[in-house]
N, C-alpha and C positions, 0 to 999 in steps of 0.2 A: 844146520843154516849158520852164517856166516854175521855179525854186527851190521856189518854194510848190507847184506840182504834183507835182515830184520828191519833196516833204516829206511830201505827201499820199500819194502811192502807197508809198512805204517806210515809212510810219509812223516817220518820223522828222522830229526838228525841231521848228519851231513848231505843227505840224500833229498834236501828242502830246493826245489828250484828258484834261485832267485829272482828270478825272471818275473815271478810271482809274487814278491813280495810287495807289500802295499806303498804306495807311491809317499813319499816324504810332502806332509801338508806343506804348500808353499808360503802359508803362513804363519808356520812355525819358525819363528825365529828366536834367536839366542839373548842372553841377557848381558848388555851390554855395559850398565849401569856402574860396574866398575873400572872401567876405561877409561885411559887417559887420553884427553883429542887436544889436539893442536892446530892450530890455525895460523900457517903462513899467509900473510899478510892481512894479518890478525887487525890490523890499525886502520885498515880500510873499509868502505861503506859494505861491502857485502860478508867479508872476514869478521868485522866485527858485530854485524848482523846474526851472523852463523855463531859466533861466538856467546855474542848475548842470549840466545833462545836456548841450545845446550847448556849452558852454565844456569839458566833459571828453570832447566828441567832437572838439575841435579846433577850433571856430569860434571867430573873434574875438566878444566879445559886452560888451556897455555895460549895466552894470545903470542906472537913470531914477530918479530919486525926486524929490519936491518940495522935498526936501533934500538937496543935495550932500554934505553930512557922515553922513546915513544910508545914500546911495548908495555912497560912498566907505569905509565900514562894512563893509557888504555885501559890497563887491567882495573887501576883504581878507580876510572871512570864506572865500568863495567859493575863492579863487585860481584855479590854472587859467588866469591873466592876464586874469582880468575885472577891466575897470576901470569905475567909478562917474562919475557927473556928474547934475545936476539934469537934470528930465524934458526941457526945452527944448535942452541941448547933447547928450544922447542922442540924440535926431532929426534933429538935425543931421548928427551925427556916422555915421549909421547906412544903410545901403543898407536893409535889412528892420527894421521897428519891429514887436515885437508889443505889442500893449497887454492887460495883465491888471492892471487897476484895480478895482476894488469897483463893483458899478453905481451907485450913489447918486453915483459921483463921476466917474460917465464921461463926460456929456454937458460940463460944467464943466471936466475934463481934456484933452478933444481939441478944446475951441473955443480954448483958451488958447494950444494947440500947432498951429493952426491953417497956420501960415505956415512954422514948423519942419519939418511935415511933408509940404508942398509936393513932389512928386514923388516919396514915397516908396510903397515898397509896404509897407502897413498890414495886419499879422494881429492880428486882434480875436477875444479868447478868453474876454471878458466875458458871462456868463451871469445874465440877466434874472430873480433868484429870490425869493422871499418866504419867509418862515417861521411857522408857527403850533403851535398844540398838534397839529396832525396832522401835521408833516411838512414838507415842501419842494415848493414850488408854483412853474410858470412864471407870473411877470407879464406881462401885456398892454403891448406897449411900441408906441408910435402913430406910428413909423416902420415896426413889423413884427419887428424883432429891434433887437439891440444892435450885429449888424455894420452892419443897414441905417441906423442913426441915426450911426452913423458915417461910412457911406458919405455921408450928407447932411448931415452938420458938415464932410467934408474933401473938397469936390469937385476940389481939387486933387491927389488920391490917391489911389491905386492899393488899392483896399478888399476884401480878403479876409477868411476865417474858419477860424480853425483850433485845437487842441488844448481844448479845450472838457472832454472827460471825463477827463482824465487826474487821477492821484490826487497830491494836493499832498505826502502822505505819502511814497509812492514816489517821488516827482520829488527829495526831499530827501533820503531815505535814503542813505546812503554805501553802507553794506552790500550794495547791490541792484546789480550790473551791468545786468541787463538788464531792459526794462519793456515784458511782452509785451502788446499794445496797439496797435489800429490807430488813426489819426486823420483824422476825418474833415474833409475838406478842402473848403470853398465860394468863390465866384467866379465873374466875368464873362468872365473871359480868362484862355486856357489859360494863356502864357504865365506868368502870375503865377501862378494855381493847381500850375502845374508845381514853380515855385520852392518853395512850400510844400513839396511833397509829396516833395520832396526833402532840404528842410531837417528835417522829422519823419523820413526813411530816414537820418539822420545819426545819430540818436540807437539804440544797439543794441537790438533786439528791439519798435522802434516802423516802423509802414509807415505813408506817406500817402496816404490814397486821395477821389479826388474823388466830392465827393457830390452837386453842382447847383451852380446858380448861386446867388447872395447872396439869392434873395428867399427860399428855401427855407431860411436860417440858423435861422430862431424854431423849427425842430423840432427841430434838432440843439441847439441852444441849452437847450430845454425838456427836453430828453432828461436833462439831469442832477438836473433834479429825481427823475425813477425812476431813476436809477443810485444818488441818497444814498437812496432808500428802500430796493434791495438792500443796501447797505453798511450801515446800520443793521442790518437783520435779520438776515443772516448774518456781520455781523462781518468784513466785508470790504472792499477797496479794487478794487473791479470796472470793468474799462475795458470794451471792446470790440475784437471782432473782426467783419471782413465776410469771409464766408465766400464760395466759388467766384470769387473774382477773382485 
């Protein structure tokens, strides 16, 4: 009897059926504490708030801006070991780069950083929104969403989408220790979305939840318009919670 025949009879070795292997626990997330996170647009409310929360949780953070001087000033204000640099240097020195720039500057910013972001895990949290007398509304994006536009402009980067529904007011408030919300994370590679989920979970009160592939990012981005309407009506800073997971 050959070793292969023996393995098939005993159920050991190479004859094991990989389809019967136990599924990976979706909450088994990697240790991301050693990663450096760069925030492009880190001097704006959303980016600055995310930088504050991640740094306070012990993450190494670099805030980026078109102006290195503004970035250094923001970093000094944030404390917690946060560093400041221009956008290009921030991208080069970071393992994970959060894009938190205004929508009208999204494409130009990413085009200018294409080489610097090569090989990086990019987390796009930009919401393409318009505003008129009736309130906020989702804009139509040629590529489908801001995240898909980022994917098209950054072919050498690994693009995900997350952190869309967070209140900048709550993120920046030093009196608030925990932010009770879930973070919808989208992307096409599980290893990448796991990293982003784990980063979200570093912030007290937050949880990163996988919400589908990048092609569905337009729905997550557009939902911000609904949350803005909710916040205006109830004078709140509403976020999201996903039930039963």
